C-alpha positions, 0 to 999 in steps of 0.5 A: 469479394471486393465489395466485401472487403470494401465494407470490412474496411469500411467497418475497420475504420469506423471502429478506429473513429470510434475508439479515437474519439472515446480517448480523445473525449475521455472522461465522458462519464463517471470513473470509479476507484476500485477498493479491495478491501473494506471501508475505513482502512488506510486503503479507503481513505488514501483512495477517496482523498485521492478521488476527490481531487482526481474528480476536480482535474477531470471535471468528472466525478470518481467514486470509490467502490470497496469490495474486500475479501482475500486480504485485498486478493478477491477483487484485485483478480476480478478486477482484470476480467472487466473492461479495460476503458480506464472508467474503473481504476484498481488501488493496488496494495503492497499485499496483492502486488508484492506479498501474495505473489510470493506466498501463493500462486495468483492468477496475475502478473503485476509487472504485465497485468498493470499499469502504475498511475501513482501511489495515493497513500504511504505509512511507515510501520513503527515498532513500539513497545508497552511501557512497563518493558522498560526500554527507551530506545530501539539499542534498549530493545535489541539489547534487551531481546538478545539477553532474553532469546525467543521470550520477547513477544512481537504482535502483527495484523496477521501472517503475511501483513507487512507487520509481521514481514517488518518483525521478520526483517528486523530479527534478520537484521538486528540478528534477534530472536523473538515470538511471533503473535499474529492478530487479524489487524492492528487495531486488534493487536493495540489493546493487547500492547496496552494491556501488556499481554504482548511486548512490542508490535509493528503498526502502522504510523497514523493508527498508532500514533494516538496512543503513543501521544496519549502515553500509553505505549512508547514508539522506538522507531519509524521502519522508514528512510525518514521520520513519519509525518504522524510521529515527527518525533520518533526517529527513523531506523536508520537514526537509530542503527538499523538503516535496513529495516524498511517496511511500509504500507503502500496504495496506489491507482493502477489500471490494467495493462490494455488500456488504450496508451493515451487514456493511461497517459491522462490519467497518469498526468491528471493524477500528478496534477490532482497531487500537487494541489495543496487542498489534496496535500493538506488532507492527507498530511492531516492523516499523517501520512504521505503519497510518496513522490509523484508519478508513475515511475516512483510508483513502478520502482516502488512496487518493484522494489518492494517485491524482490525485498519481500519475496527474499523475507518469505522465501527465508521465513518460509511464510505460506499463505496457501 
């Protein structure tokens, strides 16, 4: 019996030593960043820019893997079934983290199951209109919508997308009645706005900026506390008279809450250091986006605030994603 207890104790000490060495030596091999969307979008772009910078700080390869499906939900749920060893980082997104849990049943609890490392992409939604609509400012648009209730059409990237919730938020704050026209993406709604099939849309600033600068559509206001890097000439909603209309797309790095604390701390510090690099900041600025305030705390606060805000909008609008 005594020899068995000693054997057990020795085994436990050995395992503790291995775990400690693993944490101390972290990272000893490449790190994977799981993006829950297809390649080419802002989540992918932001993840790759951050991965490149993080790789320089950690002196280890950091590679991106795209696994789309379910609007980001499939990979988000699957991530938690893997090893929580810090060698796979998930890109936490606004949809699966703050909107979907309010509109459908999901298998995770964002607050309990994930630990934020930091944001890697933030881009504001922008209200843009067809030039033939004859409005030049947000005040003009609101007046036009009130004069023509239930007839003005606004496109989104789909039911339950942040672009859709931005429309619902605008309706509430401006007291207007408009028609929501869902598309499958902002890239799909843009031609309809340019062609005059819809009156307006909400879209990510970096995506619609080329058309604004080309003069094919007119941007009225940026749904953010300050002007967007991609459209510095366009006023923020607060400047235009509706300061509560805030709607941004965002993506950030997170890990499982089961990840060893020493590894979590190492990743949080490494990502913050990576984002202080002027090369990283330059790459992101060229995309017309930002990473917001660096560090895990601001990201955690963003998730909490948006979860509460969008749950209220989803509930009031009766949006269901099941």
